[in-house]
N, C-alpha and C positions, 0 to 999 in steps of 0.2 A: 080780413082782405075787403075792398071795396071792390064791386063791379067794374068801374076806374081803372082800379091798381091793375085787378086781373087782366083787363085790355091792354092797359100798359105794357106789363108784360108779354103779353104775345107780340105786342106790336115790335117792342125791342129784340124779342126772338127772331122774328122777321127780317130786321134790318142786321141781325148780325148772320142770318144765314145770307142777307144778300150781299152781305162784307165777304163770306168765306166761297161763295161762287162768283166774286168778280176777281178775288184772289185765284182761285181755281182758273177761270179765264186768261186770267193776264200768263199762268203760266205755260197754260196751251198754247198760246199765242207764242211767247220766247222761243219755245220748244220750235214751232212751226217756222219762225222766224230766221232759227239760226240752220234750218234743212235748208228751205227757199231761198237763203243769203241774196233776198233784195234788198237793194241800198235804200229805194226809195220808200219803202215801208215806214209808219210812224212809228214811234217808239211806243206808245199807249194809244191802244186803237179807242176809237169815239164812244162805241158799245161800252168799255169796261169803264172808259171817264164817268159815260152817266151815269152808271149802276150804283158807282162808288158814291160820284155826289147823290143818287137816289136813296142808297141804303144810310148815309150819313143823315140826310130830312128824315128818314124814317124812324131813325133811333133816336131820334132827338124827340119827336114828336112822341114815342111809346115813354122815354123817359121822364118828359114833361106830365103824362097821363100815369104812371108808376107812380112819381113822389106822392101826387095827393095834394090837397089844400097846404099853401105855405101859411105859418104861422105868422101873426102882427108883431109889427116891432114898438115897441114899448119906450119911448125915449124919456117920458117924466123917470122909469125906475132908474135910467144910467145917472140922471143927473143928484138924484138923492145919495149916490157915494161917492166918496172921495177919490181923487189921482188915487192917492195911494192905494185905496183897495183896490182898484182894478187894474192899477200895474203890479201889485204883488203877485211873486210866483213862489209858494212855500215851498213846493216840490225840490226846486232849485237851492234850497238853503241848507249850507253846508255849516254844521257844528266842527267836524274834527278838521283843523286848517290847522297851517303856521303859525297861528294866533300865539299858543302855547309857547312855541320853541323861543320867538321872537320874545314874548315877556319874559322867559327865562333868560335871556343874553340882557335884555334891558337893564332888568333886574340885578346880575351880576355885574354889569358896566356902570351900573349907577348913572344910567341915562334916564333924563325925565323926558313924560310923553310931553310937556308946555314946549321944549325946545325944536 
């Protein structure tokens, strides 16, 4: 783990703590609002809104530091492969399907594949 990665993880943890604190503050505010019954009170206090925006920014910066360097994209590697290779998904290939049953029925009734 590099120094920037460790720093990024600490910053992400700080951002998560800010999110938790803003949620706790909002919960306290809603409880206070229920007791006070003030119709002119805002739904979300401005300090909680600022804290949420700040927590989002801090977490984003921490994630950017934590991931490290991005790998370069080589377009030349993709040009050499055919579209069939790029679009193939061998994990989804099914070999045990209804084709056997239909082949037996076609043979039984004498239906030609060309028809």
